[in-house]
mmCIF file as gemmi writes it, N, C-alpha and C atoms, coordinates in Angstrom:
data_model
loop_
_atom_site.group_PDB
_atom_site.id
_atom_site.type_symbol
_atom_site.label_atom_id
_atom_site.label_alt_id
_atom_site.label_comp_id
_atom_site.label_asym_id
_atom_site.label_entity_id
_atom_site.label_seq_id
_atom_site.pdbx_PDB_ins_code
_atom_site.Cartn_x
_atom_site.Cartn_y
_atom_site.Cartn_z
_atom_site.occupancy
_atom_site.B_iso_or_equiv
_atom_site.pdbx_formal_charge
_atom_site.auth_seq_id
_atom_site.auth_asym_id
_atom_site.pdbx_PDB_model_num
ATOM 1 N N . MET Axp A 1 ? 129.752 116.17 118.279 1 0 ? 1 A 1
ATOM 2 C CA . MET Axp A 1 ? 128.354 116.135 118.663 1 0 ? 1 A 1
ATOM 3 C C . MET Axp A 1 ? 127.911 117.484 119.209 1 0 ? 1 A 1
ATOM 4 N N . SER Axp A 2 ? 128.799 118.16 119.926 1 0 ? 2 A 1
ATOM 5 C CA . SER Axp A 2 ? 128.45 119.484 120.431 1 0 ? 2 A 1
ATOM 6 C C . SER Axp A 2 ? 128.268 120.475 119.285 1 0 ? 2 A 1
ATOM 7 N N . LYS Axp A 3 ? 128.983 120.261 118.185 1 0 ? 3 A 1
ATOM 8 C CA . LYS Axp A 3 ? 128.841 121.131 117.012 1 0 ? 3 A 1
ATOM 9 C C . LYS Axp A 3 ? 127.439 121.003 116.42 1 0 ? 3 A 1
ATOM 10 N N . ILE Axp A 4 ? 126.883 119.795 116.448 1 0 ? 4 A 1
ATOM 11 C CA . ILE Axp A 4 ? 125.526 119.581 115.942 1 0 ? 4 A 1
ATOM 12 C C . ILE Axp A 4 ? 124.533 120.381 116.778 1 0 ? 4 A 1
ATOM 13 N N . GLN Axp A 5 ? 124.689 120.328 118.087 1 0 ? 5 A 1
ATOM 14 C CA . GLN Axp A 5 ? 123.81 121.099 118.968 1 0 ? 5 A 1
ATOM 15 C C . GLN Axp A 5 ? 123.979 122.592 118.72 1 0 ? 5 A 1
ATOM 16 N N . GLU Axp A 6 ? 125.217 123.018 118.549 1 0 ? 6 A 1
ATOM 17 C CA . GLU Axp A 6 ? 125.499 124.437 118.322 1 0 ? 6 A 1
ATOM 18 C C . GLU Axp A 6 ? 124.864 124.924 117.017 1 0 ? 6 A 1
ATOM 19 N N . ILE Axp A 7 ? 125.098 124.199 115.938 1 0 ? 7 A 1
ATOM 20 C CA . ILE Axp A 7 ? 124.58 124.596 114.628 1 0 ? 7 A 1
ATOM 21 C C . ILE Axp A 7 ? 123.053 124.589 114.605 1 0 ? 7 A 1
ATOM 22 N N . SER Axp A 8 ? 122.453 123.635 115.304 1 0 ? 8 A 1
ATOM 23 C CA . SER Axp A 8 ? 120.993 123.507 115.289 1 0 ? 8 A 1
ATOM 24 C C . SER Axp A 8 ? 120.323 124.297 116.414 1 0 ? 8 A 1
ATOM 25 N N . SER Axp A 9 ? 121.079 125.134 117.105 1 0 ? 9 A 1
ATOM 26 C CA . SER Axp A 9 ? 120.555 125.924 118.233 1 0 ? 9 A 1
ATOM 27 C C . SER Axp A 9 ? 119.875 125.032 119.268 1 0 ? 9 A 1
ATOM 28 N N . GLY Axp A 10 ? 120.452 123.855 119.496 1 0 ? 10 A 1
ATOM 29 C CA . GLY Axp A 10 ? 119.946 122.937 120.504 1 0 ? 10 A 1
ATOM 30 C C . GLY Axp A 10 ? 118.777 122.077 120.06 1 0 ? 10 A 1
ATOM 31 N N . THR Axp A 11 ? 118.359 122.196 118.814 1 0 ? 11 A 1
ATOM 32 C CA . THR Axp A 11 ? 117.225 121.415 118.317 1 0 ? 11 A 1
ATOM 33 C C . THR Axp A 11 ? 117.562 119.932 118.244 1 0 ? 11 A 1
ATOM 34 N N . PHE Axp A 12 ? 118.789 119.625 117.827 1 0 ? 12 A 1
ATOM 35 C CA . PHE Axp A 12 ? 119.2 118.235 117.679 1 0 ? 12 A 1
ATOM 36 C C . PHE Axp A 12 ? 120.223 117.868 118.737 1 0 ? 12 A 1
ATOM 37 N N . ASP Axp A 13 ? 119.99 116.752 119.383 1 0 ? 13 A 1
ATOM 38 C CA . ASP Axp A 13 ? 120.916 116.214 120.374 1 0 ? 13 A 1
ATOM 39 C C . ASP Axp A 13 ? 121.184 114.766 119.98 1 0 ? 13 A 1
ATOM 40 N N . VAL Axp A 14 ? 122.338 114.526 119.382 1 0 ? 14 A 1
ATOM 41 C CA . VAL Axp A 14 ? 122.661 113.207 118.845 1 0 ? 14 A 1
ATOM 42 C C . VAL Axp A 14 ? 123.688 112.532 119.742 1 0 ? 14 A 1
ATOM 43 N N . GLY Axp A 15 ? 123.401 111.308 120.139 1 0 ? 15 A 1
ATOM 44 C CA . GLY Axp A 15 ? 124.344 110.536 120.926 1 0 ? 15 A 1
ATOM 45 C C . GLY Axp A 15 ? 125.401 109.907 120.033 1 0 ? 15 A 1
ATOM 46 N N . PRO Axp A 16 ? 126.511 109.459 120.624 1 0 ? 16 A 1
ATOM 47 C CA . PRO Axp A 16 ? 127.608 108.908 119.825 1 0 ? 16 A 1
ATOM 48 C C . PRO Axp A 16 ? 127.215 107.682 119.004 1 0 ? 16 A 1
ATOM 49 N N . ALA Axp A 17 ? 126.425 106.795 119.553 1 0 ? 17 A 1
ATOM 50 C CA . ALA Axp A 17 ? 126.04 105.584 118.81 1 0 ? 17 A 1
ATOM 51 C C . ALA Axp A 17 ? 125.229 105.946 117.57 1 0 ? 17 A 1
ATOM 52 N N . SER Axp A 18 ? 124.261 106.829 117.733 1 0 ? 18 A 1
ATOM 53 C CA . SER Axp A 18 ? 123.443 107.259 116.591 1 0 ? 18 A 1
ATOM 54 C C . SER Axp A 18 ? 124.279 107.99 115.559 1 0 ? 18 A 1
ATOM 55 N N . MET Axp A 19 ? 125.151 108.875 116.035 1 0 ? 19 A 1
ATOM 56 C CA . MET Axp A 19 ? 125.942 109.666 115.107 1 0 ? 19 A 1
ATOM 57 C C . MET Axp A 19 ? 126.858 108.783 114.269 1 0 ? 19 A 1
ATOM 58 N N . TYR Axp A 20 ? 127.594 107.891 114.91 1 0 ? 20 A 1
ATOM 59 C CA . TYR Axp A 20 ? 128.545 107.073 114.164 1 0 ? 20 A 1
ATOM 60 C C . TYR Axp A 20 ? 127.855 106.038 113.282 1 0 ? 20 A 1
ATOM 61 N N . THR Axp A 21 ? 126.699 105.549 113.7 1 0 ? 21 A 1
ATOM 62 C CA . THR Axp A 21 ? 125.919 104.65 112.845 1 0 ? 21 A 1
ATOM 63 C C . THR Axp A 21 ? 125.488 105.379 111.578 1 0 ? 21 A 1
ATOM 64 N N . ASN Axp A 22 ? 124.988 106.601 111.746 1 0 ? 22 A 1
ATOM 65 C CA . ASN Axp A 22 ? 124.542 107.382 110.585 1 0 ? 22 A 1
ATOM 66 C C . ASN Axp A 22 ? 125.702 107.824 109.712 1 0 ? 22 A 1
ATOM 67 N N . LEU Axp A 23 ? 126.83 108.194 110.303 1 0 ? 23 A 1
ATOM 68 C CA . LEU Axp A 23 ? 128.004 108.56 109.508 1 0 ? 23 A 1
ATOM 69 C C . LEU Axp A 23 ? 128.454 107.387 108.645 1 0 ? 23 A 1
ATOM 70 N N . LYS Axp A 24 ? 128.437 106.197 109.223 1 0 ? 24 A 1
ATOM 71 C CA . LYS Axp A 24 ? 128.828 105 108.472 1 0 ? 24 A 1
ATOM 72 C C . LYS Axp A 24 ? 127.89 104.779 107.283 1 0 ? 24 A 1
ATOM 73 N N . LYS Axp A 25 ? 126.587 104.956 107.506 1 0 ? 25 A 1
ATOM 74 C CA . LYS Axp A 25 ? 125.61 104.795 106.424 1 0 ? 25 A 1
ATOM 75 C C . LYS Axp A 25 ? 125.811 105.852 105.341 1 0 ? 25 A 1
ATOM 76 N N . LEU Axp A 26 ? 126.039 107.095 105.753 1 0 ? 26 A 1
ATOM 77 C CA . LEU Axp A 26 ? 126.242 108.179 104.788 1 0 ? 26 A 1
ATOM 78 C C . LEU Axp A 26 ? 127.52 107.975 103.985 1 0 ? 26 A 1
ATOM 79 N N . LEU Axp A 27 ? 128.572 107.501 104.64 1 0 ? 27 A 1
ATOM 80 C CA . LEU Axp A 27 ? 129.821 107.191 103.931 1 0 ? 27 A 1
ATOM 81 C C . LEU Axp A 27 ? 129.591 106.07 102.924 1 0 ? 27 A 1
ATOM 82 N N . GLY Axp A 28 ? 128.887 105.031 103.346 1 0 ? 28 A 1
ATOM 83 C CA . GLY Axp A 28 ? 128.61 103.889 102.476 1 0 ? 28 A 1
ATOM 84 C C . GLY Axp A 28 ? 127.768 104.251 101.264 1 0 ? 28 A 1
ATOM 85 N N . ALA Axp A 29 ? 126.917 105.255 101.426 1 0 ? 29 A 1
ATOM 86 C CA . ALA Axp A 29 ? 126.058 105.698 100.321 1 0 ? 29 A 1
ATOM 87 C C . ALA Axp A 29 ? 126.729 106.784 99.482 1 0 ? 29 A 1
ATOM 88 N N . ASP Axp A 30 ? 127.976 107.099 99.796 1 0 ? 30 A 1
ATOM 89 C CA . ASP Axp A 30 ? 128.75 108.127 99.081 1 0 ? 30 A 1
ATOM 90 C C . ASP Axp A 30 ? 128.091 109.504 99.155 1 0 ? 30 A 1
ATOM 91 N N . LEU Axp A 31 ? 127.46 109.789 100.307 1 0 ? 31 A 1
ATOM 92 C CA . LEU Axp A 31 ? 126.825 111.091 100.497 1 0 ? 31 A 1
ATOM 93 C C . LEU Axp A 31 ? 127.731 112.055 101.253 1 0 ? 31 A 1
ATOM 94 N N . ILE Axp A 32 ? 128.694 111.504 102.004 1 0 ? 32 A 1
ATOM 95 C CA . ILE Axp A 32 ? 129.706 112.312 102.683 1 0 ? 32 A 1
ATOM 96 C C . ILE Axp A 32 ? 131.063 111.67 102.457 1 0 ? 32 A 1
ATOM 97 N N . GLU Axp A 33 ? 132.104 112.461 102.728 1 0 ? 33 A 1
ATOM 98 C CA . GLU Axp A 33 ? 133.463 111.937 102.642 1 0 ? 33 A 1
ATOM 99 C C . GLU Axp A 33 ? 134.266 112.472 103.815 1 0 ? 33 A 1
ATOM 100 N N . ILE Axp A 34 ? 135.29 111.728 104.21 1 0 ? 34 A 1
ATOM 101 C CA . ILE Axp A 34 ? 136.164 112.153 105.3 1 0 ? 34 A 1
ATOM 102 C C . ILE Axp A 34 ? 137.137 113.185 104.749 1 0 ? 34 A 1
ATOM 103 N N . THR Axp A 35 ? 137.26 114.314 105.463 1 0 ? 35 A 1
ATOM 104 C CA . THR Axp A 35 ? 138.186 115.358 105.021 1 0 ? 35 A 1
ATOM 105 C C . THR Axp A 35 ? 139.458 115.38 105.854 1 0 ? 35 A 1
ATOM 106 N N . GLU Axp A 36 ? 139.339 115.055 107.133 1 0 ? 36 A 1
ATOM 107 C CA . GLU Axp A 36 ? 140.503 114.995 108.016 1 0 ? 36 A 1
ATOM 108 C C . GLU Axp A 36 ? 140.347 113.78 108.921 1 0 ? 36 A 1
ATOM 109 N N . VAL Axp A 37 ? 141.166 112.786 108.717 1 0 ? 37 A 1
ATOM 110 C CA . VAL Axp A 37 ? 141.047 111.531 109.458 1 0 ? 37 A 1
ATOM 111 C C . VAL Axp A 37 ? 141.275 111.746 110.95 1 0 ? 37 A 1
ATOM 112 N N . ASP Axp A 38 ? 142.325 112.481 111.308 1 0 ? 38 A 1
ATOM 113 C CA . ASP Axp A 38 ? 142.656 112.671 112.724 1 0 ? 38 A 1
ATOM 114 C C . ASP Axp A 38 ? 141.553 113.397 113.494 1 0 ? 38 A 1
ATOM 115 N N . LYS Axp A 39 ? 140.915 114.354 112.853 1 0 ? 39 A 1
ATOM 116 C CA . LYS Axp A 39 ? 139.877 115.142 113.514 1 0 ? 39 A 1
ATOM 117 C C . LYS Axp A 39 ? 138.481 114.578 113.271 1 0 ? 39 A 1
ATOM 118 N N . LYS Axp A 40 ? 138.387 113.535 112.46 1 0 ? 40 A 1
ATOM 119 C CA . LYS Axp A 40 ? 137.09 112.95 112.096 1 0 ? 40 A 1
ATOM 120 C C . LYS Axp A 40 ? 136.175 114.028 111.519 1 0 ? 40 A 1
ATOM 121 N N . SER Axp A 41 ? 136.656 114.728 110.517 1 0 ? 41 A 1
ATOM 122 C CA . SER Axp A 41 ? 135.865 115.752 109.834 1 0 ? 41 A 1
ATOM 123 C C . SER Axp A 41 ? 135.273 115.168 108.557 1 0 ? 41 A 1
ATOM 124 N N . TYR Axp A 42 ? 134.058 115.579 108.268 1 0 ? 42 A 1
ATOM 125 C CA . TYR Axp A 42 ? 133.338 115.076 107.105 1 0 ? 42 A 1
ATOM 126 C C . TYR Axp A 42 ? 132.764 116.244 106.319 1 0 ? 42 A 1
ATOM 127 N N . GLN Axp A 43 ? 132.529 116.016 105.033 1 0 ? 43 A 1
ATOM 128 C CA . GLN Axp A 43 ? 131.828 117.001 104.216 1 0 ? 43 A 1
ATOM 129 C C . GLN Axp A 43 ? 130.942 116.274 103.22 1 0 ? 43 A 1
ATOM 130 N N . LEU Axp A 44 ? 129.94 116.993 102.737 1 0 ? 44 A 1
ATOM 131 C CA . LEU Axp A 44 ? 129.048 116.422 101.733 1 0 ? 44 A 1
ATOM 132 C C . LEU Axp A 44 ? 129.795 116.188 100.43 1 0 ? 44 A 1
ATOM 133 N N . THR Axp A 45 ? 129.467 115.102 99.772 1 0 ? 45 A 1
ATOM 134 C CA . THR Axp A 45 ? 129.954 114.88 98.412 1 0 ? 45 A 1
ATOM 135 C C . THR Axp A 45 ? 129.004 115.624 97.47 1 0 ? 45 A 1
ATOM 136 N N . SER Axp A 46 ? 129.324 115.659 96.192 1 0 ? 46 A 1
ATOM 137 C CA . SER Axp A 46 ? 128.405 116.302 95.241 1 0 ? 46 A 1
ATOM 138 C C . SER Axp A 46 ? 127.077 115.548 95.207 1 0 ? 46 A 1
ATOM 139 N N . LYS Axp A 47 ? 127.141 114.225 95.328 1 0 ? 47 A 1
ATOM 140 C CA . LYS Axp A 47 ? 125.917 113.418 95.384 1 0 ? 47 A 1
ATOM 141 C C . LYS Axp A 47 ? 125.106 113.778 96.63 1 0 ? 47 A 1
ATOM 142 N N . GLY Axp A 48 ? 125.791 113.936 97.76 1 0 ? 48 A 1
ATOM 143 C CA . GLY Axp A 48 ? 125.121 114.304 99.005 1 0 ? 48 A 1
ATOM 144 C C . GLY Axp A 48 ? 124.497 115.684 98.931 1 0 ? 48 A 1
ATOM 145 N N . THR Axp A 49 ? 125.197 116.607 98.283 1 0 ? 49 A 1
ATOM 146 C CA . THR Axp A 49 ? 124.67 117.962 98.118 1 0 ? 49 A 1
ATOM 147 C C . THR Axp A 49 ? 123.411 117.953 97.267 1 0 ? 49 A 1
ATOM 148 N N . ARG Axp A 50 ? 123.44 117.214 96.159 1 0 ? 50 A 1
ATOM 149 C CA . ARG Axp A 50 ? 122.256 117.125 95.289 1 0 ? 50 A 1
ATOM 150 C C . ARG Axp A 50 ? 121.067 116.537 96.05 1 0 ? 50 A 1
ATOM 151 N N . LEU Axp A 51 ? 121.328 115.471 96.808 1 0 ? 51 A 1
ATOM 152 C CA . LEU Axp A 51 ? 120.26 114.835 97.569 1 0 ? 51 A 1
ATOM 153 C C . LEU Axp A 51 ? 119.702 115.792 98.624 1 0 ? 51 A 1
ATOM 154 N N . LEU Axp A 52 ? 120.575 116.528 99.291 1 0 ? 52 A 1
ATOM 155 C CA . LEU Axp A 52 ? 120.14 117.484 100.31 1 0 ? 52 A 1
ATOM 156 C C . LEU Axp A 52 ? 119.264 118.575 99.7 1 0 ? 52 A 1
ATOM 157 N N . VAL Axp A 53 ? 119.684 119.124 98.584 1 0 ? 53 A 1
ATOM 158 C CA . VAL Axp A 53 ? 118.904 120.167 97.904 1 0 ? 53 A 1
ATOM 159 C C . VAL Axp A 53 ? 117.556 119.613 97.455 1 0 ? 53 A 1
ATOM 160 N N . ASP Axp A 54 ? 117.555 118.433 96.861 1 0 ? 54 A 1
ATOM 161 C CA . ASP Axp A 54 ? 116.303 117.811 96.414 1 0 ? 54 A 1
ATOM 162 C C . ASP Axp A 54 ? 115.352 117.585 97.585 1 0 ? 54 A 1
ATOM 163 N N . GLU Axp A 55 ? 115.89 117.098 98.692 1 0 ? 55 A 1
ATOM 164 C CA . GLU Axp A 55 ? 115.057 116.822 99.864 1 0 ? 55 A 1
ATOM 165 C C . GLU Axp A 55 ? 114.535 118.125 100.475 1 0 ? 55 A 1
ATOM 166 N N . TYR Axp A 56 ? 115.37 119.149 100.497 1 0 ? 56 A 1
ATOM 167 C CA . TYR Axp A 56 ? 114.936 120.458 100.995 1 0 ? 56 A 1
ATOM 168 C C . TYR Axp A 56 ? 113.771 120.985 100.152 1 0 ? 56 A 1
ATOM 169 N N . GLU Axp A 57 ? 113.909 120.903 98.847 1 0 ? 57 A 1
ATOM 170 C CA . GLU Axp A 57 ? 112.846 121.38 97.952 1 0 ? 57 A 1
ATOM 171 C C . GLU Axp A 57 ? 111.568 120.572 98.126 1 0 ? 57 A 1
ATOM 172 N N . ARG Axp A 58 ? 111.707 119.262 98.274 1 0 ? 58 A 1
ATOM 173 C CA . ARG Axp A 58 ? 110.537 118.398 98.469 1 0 ? 58 A 1
ATOM 174 C C . ARG Axp A 58 ? 109.805 118.766 99.755 1 0 ? 58 A 1
ATOM 175 N N . ARG Axp A 59 ? 110.564 118.927 100.825 1 0 ? 59 A 1
ATOM 176 C CA . ARG Axp A 59 ? 109.943 119.26 102.111 1 0 ? 59 A 1
ATOM 177 C C . ARG Axp A 59 ? 109.358 120.669 102.113 1 0 ? 59 A 1
ATOM 178 N N . SER Axp A 60 ? 110.005 121.584 101.414 1 0 ? 60 A 1
ATOM 179 C CA . SER Axp A 60 ? 109.476 122.951 101.308 1 0 ? 60 A 1
ATOM 180 C C . SER Axp A 60 ? 108.112 122.946 100.631 1 0 ? 60 A 1
ATOM 181 N N . LYS Axp A 61 ? 107.962 122.121 99.6 1 0 ? 61 A 1
ATOM 182 C CA . LYS Axp A 61 ? 106.671 122.003 98.914 1 0 ? 61 A 1
ATOM 183 C C . LYS Axp A 61 ? 105.608 121.444 99.854 1 0 ? 61 A 1
ATOM 184 N N . ILE Axp A 62 ? 105.988 120.458 100.652 1 0 ? 62 A 1
ATOM 185 C CA . ILE Axp A 62 ? 105.046 119.87 101.611 1 0 ? 62 A 1
ATOM 186 C C . ILE Axp A 62 ? 104.601 120.921 102.62 1 0 ? 62 A 1
ATOM 187 N N . VAL Axp A 63 ? 105.548 121.705 103.121 1 0 ? 63 A 1
ATOM 188 C CA . VAL Axp A 63 ? 105.213 122.767 104.081 1 0 ? 63 A 1
ATOM 189 C C . VAL Axp A 63 ? 104.27 123.777 103.435 1 0 ? 63 A 1
ATOM 190 N N . GLN Axp A 64 ? 104.562 124.194 102.22 1 0 ? 64 A 1
ATOM 191 C CA . GLN Axp A 64 ? 103.709 125.171 101.537 1 0 ? 64 A 1
ATOM 192 C C . GLN Axp A 64 ? 102.315 124.612 101.305 1 0 ? 64 A 1
ATOM 193 N N . GLN Axp A 65 ? 102.22 123.358 100.884 1 0 ? 65 A 1
ATOM 194 C CA . GLN Axp A 65 ? 100.91 122.734 100.679 1 0 ? 65 A 1
ATOM 195 C C . GLN Axp A 65 ? 100.141 122.653 101.995 1 0 ? 65 A 1
ATOM 196 N N . SER Axp A 66 ? 100.847 122.338 103.07 1 0 ? 66 A 1
ATOM 197 C CA . SER Axp A 66 ? 100.215 122.27 104.391 1 0 ? 66 A 1
ATOM 198 C C . SER Axp A 66 ? 99.697 123.641 104.811 1 0 ? 66 A 1
ATOM 199 N N . LYS Axp A 67 ? 100.482 124.681 104.565 1 0 ? 67 A 1
ATOM 200 C CA . LYS Axp A 67 ? 100.039 126.046 104.882 1 0 ? 67 A 1
ATOM 201 C C . LYS Axp A 67 ? 98.786 126.403 104.094 1 0 ? 67 A 1
ATOM 202 N N . ASN Axp A 68 ? 98.762 126.029 102.813 1 0 ? 68 A 1
ATOM 203 C CA . ASN Axp A 68 ? 97.584 126.302 101.984 1 0 ? 68 A 1
ATOM 204 C C . ASN Axp A 68 ? 96.346 125.598 102.525 1 0 ? 68 A 1
ATOM 205 N N . ILE Axp A 69 ? 96.504 124.35 102.939 1 0 ? 69 A 1
ATOM 206 C CA . ILE Axp A 69 ? 95.383 123.584 103.494 1 0 ? 69 A 1
ATOM 207 C C . ILE Axp A 69 ? 94.893 124.222 104.786 1 0 ? 69 A 1
ATOM 208 N N . ILE Axp A 70 ? 95.82 124.596 105.66 1 0 ? 70 A 1
ATOM 209 C CA . ILE Axp A 70 ? 95.448 125.226 106.932 1 0 ? 70 A 1
ATOM 210 C C . ILE Axp A 70 ? 94.714 126.539 106.678 1 0 ? 70 A 1
ATOM 211 N N . GLU Axp A 71 ? 95.195 127.319 105.725 1 0 ? 71 A 1
ATOM 212 C CA . GLU Axp A 71 ? 94.542 128.59 105.392 1 0 ? 71 A 1
ATOM 213 C C . GLU Axp A 71 ? 93.12 128.355 104.884 1 0 ? 71 A 1
ATOM 214 N N . LYS Axp A 72 ? 92.916 127.337 104.057 1 0 ? 72 A 1
ATOM 215 C CA . LYS Axp A 72 ? 91.572 127.015 103.558 1 0 ? 72 A 1
ATOM 216 C C . LYS Axp A 72 ? 90.656 126.6 104.704 1 0 ? 72 A 1
ATOM 217 N N . ILE Axp A 73 ? 91.19 125.831 105.633 1 0 ? 73 A 1
ATOM 218 C CA . ILE Axp A 73 ? 90.4 125.385 106.789 1 0 ? 73 A 1
ATOM 219 C C . ILE Axp A 73 ? 90.005 126.587 107.636 1 0 ? 73 A 1
ATOM 220 N N . ARG Axp A 74 ? 90.935 127.496 107.859 1 0 ? 74 A 1
ATOM 221 C CA . ARG Axp A 74 ? 90.648 128.68 108.676 1 0 ? 74 A 1
ATOM 222 C C . ARG Axp A 74 ? 89.581 129.571 108.035 1 0 ? 74 A 1
ATOM 223 N N . ARG Axp A 75 ? 89.597 129.653 106.72 1 0 ? 75 A 1
ATOM 224 C CA . ARG Axp A 75 ? 88.611 130.479 106.017 1 0 ? 75 A 1
ATOM 225 C C . ARG Axp A 75 ? 87.24 129.809 105.946 1 0 ? 75 A 1
ATOM 226 N N . GLY Axp A 76 ? 87.238 128.513 106.158 1 0 ? 76 A 1
ATOM 227 C CA . GLY Axp A 76 ? 85.968 127.784 106.148 1 0 ? 76 A 1
ATOM 228 C C . GLY Axp A 76 ? 85.593 127.342 104.846 1 0 ? 76 A 1
């Protein structure tokens, strides 16, 4: 959990219940896989990577469209 805070520069603070609930869902959806059982390490599967890239692109388009709308509003 501290790694999540570190990687996100403190933006995300996930509690153990939320984290393990979400890990279970991601495992069940074949989006992540366990890499080291003893250390509880996980990595994205190829399916998870594709979904992440698709979602990133979708959200990037939304951000760009929002910027365009804001710019039009500012110009009047």
